[in-house]
C-alpha positions in Angstrom: -92.8 -33.1 -50.8 -96.4 -34.3 -51.2 -97.8 -30.9 -50.5 -95.7 -29.6 -53.3 -96.9 -32.4 -55.6 -100.5 -31.5 -54.7 -99.9 -27.9 -55.6 -98.1 -28.7 -58.8 -100.7 -31.2 -59.9 -103.5 -28.7 -59.5 -101.6 -26.0 -61.3 -100.8 -28.3 -64.2 -104.5 -29.1 -64.6 -105.6 -25.5 -64.9 -102.5 -24.6 -67.0 -103.4 -27.4 -69.5 -106.9 -26.1 -69.8 -105.9 -22.5 -70.4 -102.9 -22.9 -72.7 -102.2 -24.6 -76.0 -98.7 -26.1 -76.1 -96.2 -24.2 -78.2 -95.6 -27.1 -80.6 -99.4 -27.5 -81.2 -100.0 -23.8 -81.7 -97.2 -23.7 -84.3 -98.7 -26.7 -86.1 -102.2 -25.0 -86.2 -100.7 -21.8 -87.6 -98.9 -23.9 -90.2 -102.1 -25.7 -91.0 -103.9 -22.4 -91.6 -101.2 -21.3 -94.0 -101.3 -24.6 -95.9 -105.1 -25.3 -95.9 -106.6 -25.1 -99.4 -110.3 -25.0 -98.7 -112.2 -21.9 -97.7 -114.2 -23.8 -95.1 -111.0 -25.3 -93.7 -109.3 -21.9 -93.5 -112.3 -20.4 -91.8 -112.3 -23.2 -89.1 -108.6 -22.8 -88.5 -108.9 -19.0 -88.3 -111.7 -19.3 -85.8 -109.5 -21.7 -83.7 -106.6 -19.3 -83.7 -109.0 -16.5 -82.7 -110.4 -18.7 -79.9 -106.9 -19.3 -78.6 -106.1 -15.6 -78.6 -109.3 -14.6 -76.8 -108.7 -17.3 -74.1 -105.2 -16.0 -73.6 -106.3 -12.3 -73.4 -109.0 -13.0 -70.9 -107.3 -15.8 -68.9 -110.0 -18.3 -69.8 -110.2 -21.9 -70.7 -109.6 -22.7 -74.3 -112.6 -25.2 -74.3 -115.5 -25.9 -72.0 -114.6 -29.6 -71.7 -112.3 -29.9 -68.7 -111.7 -33.5 -69.6 -110.8 -36.6 -67.6 -107.7 -35.7 -65.5 -105.0 -38.0 -66.6 -101.5 -37.9 -65.1 -98.2 -39.6 -66.0 -95.6 -39.4 -63.2 -92.1 -40.3 -64.2 -89.5 -40.8 -61.5 -85.7 -41.3 -61.5 -84.0 -44.2 -59.8 -82.9 -42.1 -56.7 -86.5 -40.9 -56.0 -88.0 -42.3 -52.8 -91.8 -42.2 -53.5 -94.8 -43.4 -51.5 -97.4 -44.2 -54.2 -100.3 -44.0 -51.9 -99.3 -40.5 -50.8 -98.6 -39.5 -54.4 -102.1 -40.5 -55.6 -103.8 -38.7 -52.7 -101.7 -35.5 -53.4 -102.7 -35.5 -57.1 -106.4 -36.1 -56.2 -106.4 -33.3 -53.8 -104.8 -31.0 -56.3 -107.5 -31.8 -58.9 -110.3 -31.4 -56.4 -109.1 -28.1 -55.1 -108.5 -26.5 -58.6 -111.9 -27.8 -59.8 -113.6 -26.0 -56.9 -111.4 -22.9 -57.0 -112.0 -22.2 -60.8 -115.6 -23.6 -60.9 -114.5 -26.1 -63.5 -117.1 -28.3 -65.2 -117.4 -31.5 -63.1 -117.2 -34.1 -65.8 -116.6 -37.3 -63.8 -119.6 -39.5 -62.9 -120.3 -43.0 -61.8 -120.6 -45.0 -65.1 -123.9 -46.5 -64.2 -125.8 -44.1 -62.0 -124.2 -41.0 -63.7 -123.9 -39.3 -60.3 -121.1 -36.8 -59.9 -119.1 -35.9 -56.8 -118.7 -32.4 -58.3 -114.9 -32.1 -58.1 -113.6 -34.3 -60.9 -112.3 -36.9 -58.4 -113.8 -40.3 -57.8 -113.3 -44.0 -58.1 -109.9 -44.5 -59.8 -110.0 -40.9 -60.9 -107.8 -39.0 -61.5 -106.0 -41.6 -63.6 -102.4 -41.8 -62.6 -99.6 -43.8 -64.4 -96.2 -44.0 -62.7 -93.2 -44.9 -64.8 -89.4 -45.1 -64.4 -87.2 -42.7 -66.4 -83.5 -43.2 -65.8 -82.7 -39.8 -67.3 -84.4 -38.0 -64.3 -82.1 -39.6 -61.7 -83.4 -37.7 -58.6 -86.2 -35.7 -60.1 -89.9 -36.2 -60.8 -91.6 -35.3 -64.0 -95.4 -34.9 -63.9 -97.4 -34.6 -67.1 -101.1 -33.6 -66.9 -103.4 -34.4 -69.8 -107.1 -33.4 -69.3 -108.5 -35.8 -72.0 -111.6 -34.4 -73.6 -114.5 -36.7 -74.4 -115.0 -35.8 -78.1 -111.5 -37.2 -79.0 -111.5 -40.0 -76.4 -114.7 -41.4 -77.8 -113.0 -41.9 -81.1 -110.6 -44.6 -79.8 -110.2 -48.0 -81.4 -108.3 -51.2 -80.6 -108.0 -54.4 -82.6 -106.1 -57.6 -81.9 -104.8 -58.3 -85.4 -103.4 -61.6 -86.6 -99.6 -61.4 -87.1 -100.2 -62.6 -90.7 -101.9 -59.3 -91.4 -98.6 -57.6 -90.9 -97.9 -53.9 -91.7 -100.5 -53.7 -94.4 -103.1 -54.8 -91.8 -101.8 -52.3 -89.3 -102.0 -49.3 -91.7 -105.5 -50.4 -93.0 -106.9 -50.6 -89.5 -105.5 -47.2 -88.5 -106.9 -45.5 -91.7 -110.2 -47.3 -91.2 -110.4 -46.0 -87.6 -109.7 -42.5 -88.6 -112.3 -42.4 -91.3 -114.9 -43.9 -89.0 -114.9 -41.2 -86.4 -112.3 -38.5 -86.7 -114.8 -35.9 -87.8 -116.3 -36.1 -84.3 -113.0 -35.6 -82.5 -112.6 -31.8 -83.4 -110.1 -32.1 -86.2 -107.4 -31.3 -87.1 -106.3 -33.9 -84.6 -103.2 -35.5 -83.2 -103.4 -39.3 -83.9 -101.7 -41.6 -81.4 -101.0 -45.1 -82.4 -99.9 -48.0 -80.2 -98.5 -51.2 -81.7 -97.5 -54.3 -79.8 -97.5 -55.1 -76.1 -100.7 -56.5 -74.7 -104.4 -55.3 -75.0 -103.9 -52.8 -72.2 -100.3 -51.7 -72.9 -101.1 -51.1 -76.5 -104.0 -48.7 -75.6 -101.7 -46.8 -73.1 -99.0 -46.5 -75.8 -101.6 -44.9 -78.1 -102.8 -42.5 -75.4 -99.2 -41.5 -74.6 -98.4 -41.0 -78.3 -101.5 -38.8 -78.8 -101.3 -36.7 -75.7 -97.8 -36.7 -74.1 -95.4 -36.6 -77.0 -94.6 -33.2 -78.6 -95.8 -33.3 -82.2 -92.5 -31.8 -83.5 -90.6 -34.7 -82.1 -90.4 -37.7 -84.3 -89.8 -41.3 -83.3 -86.1 -42.1 -83.0 -86.5 -45.4 -85.0 -86.3 -44.5 -88.7 -88.8 -47.2 -89.8 -91.3 -45.9 -87.3 -90.7 -42.4 -88.4 -91.4 -43.4 -92.0 -94.6 -45.1 -90.8 -95.7 -41.8 -89.0 -95.1 -39.8 -92.2 -96.9 -42.3 -94.4 -99.9 -42.4 -92.1 -100.1 -38.6 -91.8 -100.0 -38.2 -95.6 -102.7 -40.8 -96.0 -105.0 -39.3 -93.3 -104.7 -35.8 -94.8 -105.5 -37.2 -98.2 -109.0 -38.3 -97.0 -110.2 -34.7 -97.4 -112.1 -34.8 -94.1 -110.5 -31.5 -93.1 -110.9 -29.2 -90.1 -114.0 -30.0 -88.1 -115.0 -32.5 -90.7 -116.0 -29.8 -93.2 -113.6 -30.8 -95.9 -110.0 -29.7 -96.5 -106.4 -30.6 -96.8 -105.5 -30.7 -93.0 -107.3 -33.5 -91.1 -104.4 -34.3 -88.7 -101.6 -32.2 -87.3 -99.5 -35.2 -86.6 -99.4 -39.0 -86.2 -97.3 -40.3 -83.3 -96.5 -44.0 -83.1 -95.2 -45.9 -80.1 -94.3 -49.6 -80.1 -93.6 -52.4 -77.7 -92.5 -56.0 -78.3 -95.4 -58.4 -78.3 -96.2 -62.2 -78.1 -95.3 -64.2 -81.2 -99.0 -64.9 -81.9 -100.3 -61.3 -81.3 -100.4 -58.0 -83.2 -102.3 -55.5 -81.1 -103.0 -52.1 -82.6 -104.7 -49.1 -80.9 -105.7 -45.7 -82.1 -106.3 -42.7 -79.7 -107.0 -39.2 -80.9 -106.3 -35.8 -79.3 -108.3 -32.8 -80.5 -106.7 -29.7 -81.9 -106.1 -28.2 -78.5 -103.4 -30.8 -77.7 -104.1 -30.2 -73.9 -100.9 -30.9 -72.1 -98.8 -29.3 -69.3 -95.9 -30.7 -67.4 -93.5 -29.9 -64.6 -90.2 -31.2 -63.3 -89.6 -31.2 -59.6 -85.9 -31.4 -58.7 -84.4 -33.1 -55.7 -84.1 -29.6 -54.2 -87.9 -29.2 -54.6 -87.5 -26.6 -57.3 -90.3 -26.6 -59.9 -89.9 -26.0 -63.6 -93.1 -25.8 -65.7 -93.1 -26.8 -69.4 -96.0 -25.7 -71.6 
């Protein structure tokens, strides 16, 4: 099984770099139709042409091969060795990086020395979660997280007294601060609640792993998503920060219960590419890719 996980993990990495997910592509096309400024339409037209050229020539959509981030979701009947799982994903990333001559982004944070294969200390980043819906299957999602969008990440431990007004204010403030550096139009992920680290992970999941045409099932969270998207697009920052009507393609919010004296809020953005690829490995070792 671990040889298969290694193969699938590597293929997901390169697939995510070469393909724009169908929901994101549809949103970019819609943004082009609805953008009012000439600069904004020019940027979006160029983005669509870029996607088309990459598809025609089987090339990467962007030169940034990102930080390899994986989320592995397992059903309750899956017998998994986490050590072997991590080694399999690491080997998959390393092999694909060498095979396709991908840019080796990952370096030691202090010496800035790279191993050359996008694998290193605690990289790739792998999260393992339980999903009762999978039963005896494994779902692997690969998100090569680009630096431009990742650098525009923010977290604040608000006072509970600041309430929803404080949450919205912090999110809009964060977007205005740096979204023009994140290659907009972006996907804005928001995490609310949990702890310092859980809140950040919720924001990352919301920005990168949830389809942007899927709204939160909780009506009050869905209303918040719609309100935030409207407010962000009213800033006029526009595509690539050159002004326009479409600054964000979507705002996805995820929440978790938190301590009575806490109100953590995190913001993580994903650039217009929405890099994401996933696969489901069934108990019969059949693989189904989802792009």
